[in-house]
C-alpha positions as CSV (number, residue, x, y, z in Angstrom):
1,M,-16.3,14.9,-8.7
2,P,-12.1,13.0,-9.8
3,T,-11.2,10.0,-8.9
4,P,-8.8,10.1,-5.8
5,R,-5.7,9.2,-5.7
6,Y,-4.7,5.9,-3.8
7,V,-1.6,4.5,-2.2
8,L,-1.7,0.5,-2.0
9,D,-0.5,-1.0,0.9
10,T,0.8,-4.6,0.5
11,N,-2.0,-6.3,1.9
12,I,-4.2,-5.1,-0.6
13,L,-2.3,-6.8,-3.5
14,V,-2.4,-9.9,-1.7
15,H,-5.7,-10.0,-2.0
16,H,-5.6,-9.4,-5.7
17,V,-3.1,-12.4,-6.2
18,R,-5.3,-14.7,-4.1
19,G,-8.3,-13.9,-5.8
20,D,-10.3,-14.0,-2.8
21,A,-14.0,-12.4,-1.3
22,T,-11.7,-9.1,0.3
23,W,-10.5,-8.6,-3.5
24,D,-14.0,-9.2,-5.0
25,R,-15.0,-6.6,-2.6
26,I,-12.0,-4.4,-3.3
27,R,-12.4,-4.6,-6.9
28,D,-16.3,-3.8,-7.1
29,D,-15.9,-0.6,-4.5
30,Y,-12.4,0.8,-5.6
31,Q,-12.2,-0.4,-9.4
32,L,-8.3,0.1,-8.9
33,L,-7.5,-1.3,-12.2
34,L,-9.8,1.2,-14.2
35,I,-9.2,4.1,-12.3
36,E,-7.2,7.3,-13.8
37,P,-4.8,7.8,-12.1
38,K,-3.6,4.5,-11.7
39,P,-2.8,3.6,-7.7
40,I,0.4,3.9,-6.7
41,I,3.0,1.4,-4.9
42,S,5.9,2.0,-2.8
43,I,9.1,0.3,-3.3
44,A,8.4,-1.7,0.0
45,T,5.5,-2.5,-1.2
46,T,7.4,-4.2,-4.3
47,A,9.9,-6.0,-2.0
48,E,7.6,-7.3,0.6
49,L,5.1,-8.9,-2.1
50,K,8.1,-10.4,-4.0
51,S,9.2,-11.8,-0.3
52,L,5.7,-13.5,0.2
53,S,6.1,-15.2,-3.3
54,K,9.0,-16.9,-2.0
55,Q,8.4,-17.6,1.0
56,F,4.8,-19.1,-0.1
57,H,6.0,-20.7,-3.3
58,W,3.5,-19.0,-5.4
59,G,2.7,-21.4,-8.6
60,R,3.0,-19.6,-12.0
61,A,-0.6,-18.3,-11.7
62,K,-0.3,-15.9,-8.7
63,L,2.9,-15.0,-9.9
64,D,1.6,-13.7,-13.3
65,K,-0.8,-12.0,-11.0
66,M,1.7,-10.5,-9.1
67,D,3.7,-9.6,-12.0
68,F,1.0,-6.9,-13.6
69,L,0.1,-5.6,-10.9
70,L,3.6,-4.2,-10.5
71,G,3.6,-4.0,-14.0
72,Y,0.8,-1.8,-13.8
73,L,0.8,0.1,-10.8
74,D,3.2,3.3,-9.9
75,E,5.7,3.1,-7.9
76,I,7.6,5.9,-6.8
77,P,11.1,5.1,-6.1
78,I,13.0,5.2,-2.7
79,D,15.6,7.9,-3.6
80,D,13.3,10.5,-3.3
81,D,14.5,13.2,-1.4
82,K,11.2,14.5,-0.1
83,L,10.1,10.5,0.7
84,V,13.3,10.3,2.6
85,D,12.2,13.7,4.5
86,H,8.4,12.2,5.4
87,Y,9.6,8.7,6.2
88,A,12.2,10.6,8.9
89,T,8.9,13.1,9.8
90,I,6.8,10.0,10.5
91,D,9.5,7.9,12.1
92,A,10.6,10.6,15.1
93,H,6.8,11.5,15.3
94,T,5.5,7.4,16.2
95,Q,8.9,7.1,18.1
96,N,8.3,10.1,20.2
97,R,5.1,9.1,20.9
98,G,6.2,5.6,22.2
99,E,4.4,3.4,19.1
100,K,6.3,1.5,17.3
101,M,5.5,1.1,13.4
102,G,7.2,-1.6,11.2
103,K,10.0,0.0,8.5
104,N,7.9,-1.1,5.9
105,D,4.6,0.7,6.7
106,L,6.6,3.7,7.4
107,W,8.0,3.9,3.6
108,I,4.0,3.1,2.9
109,A,3.4,6.1,4.8
110,A,5.8,8.2,3.5
111,T,4.6,7.5,-0.2
112,A,1.1,8.2,0.2
113,L,2.1,11.7,2.2
114,L,4.4,12.3,-0.4
115,A,1.5,11.8,-3.6
116,D,-1.2,13.1,-1.1
117,A,-3.0,10.1,-2.1
118,T,-5.2,7.8,0.5
119,L,-3.4,5.1,1.3
120,L,-6.0,1.6,1.2
121,T,-5.5,-1.0,3.8
122,T,-7.0,-4.3,5.5
123,D,-5.3,-3.5,8.6
124,T,-4.7,-0.8,11.2
125,D,-1.1,-0.5,11.1
126,F,-1.6,3.2,10.1
127,D,-4.3,4.5,12.0
128,R,-2.0,6.4,14.5
129,L,-1.2,8.5,11.1
130,H,-4.8,9.2,10.1
131,P,-5.8,12.1,9.8
132,H,-2.8,13.8,11.1
133,F,-0.2,12.8,8.5
134,L,-2.3,11.0,6.0
135,N,-5.5,9.7,4.7
136,V,-6.5,6.1,5.9
137,E,-9.3,3.7,4.4
138,C,-9.3,0.3,6.4
139,I,-11.1,-1.7,4.4
140,E,-12.5,-4.9,6.9
141,P,-11.6,-8.1,5.4
142,V,-14.1,-10.8,4.0
143,R,-14.2,-13.5,6.5
């Protein structure tokens, strides 16, 4: 059975940078750094992660983990016409239903739709899109 393609929400990368118990479980269950094809991230995830690193003044060890991930994972550029169309479709759908979504989450969802990939996240922000637009696997954070 082929390995499914994954798009990673920003929170998955944050758990990796922290090296916490949630990341340990994700690492063990999904083997994200060992699978082919490599997981994908949105340019919005890259921007969010870099912003978090500045907001929280991450030290060298966390910055190195961040840089490794950003260099390793596949990233879909924001100037892809199909990506822009998927963003517009998802945004219009949620707006018409009176459901607000964060703009970065829209880019991440559009990336998963474009890549025909399962979105891995630790929050419920994308539940309204499953399964109509994309497959979402919500991983319960370790408390």
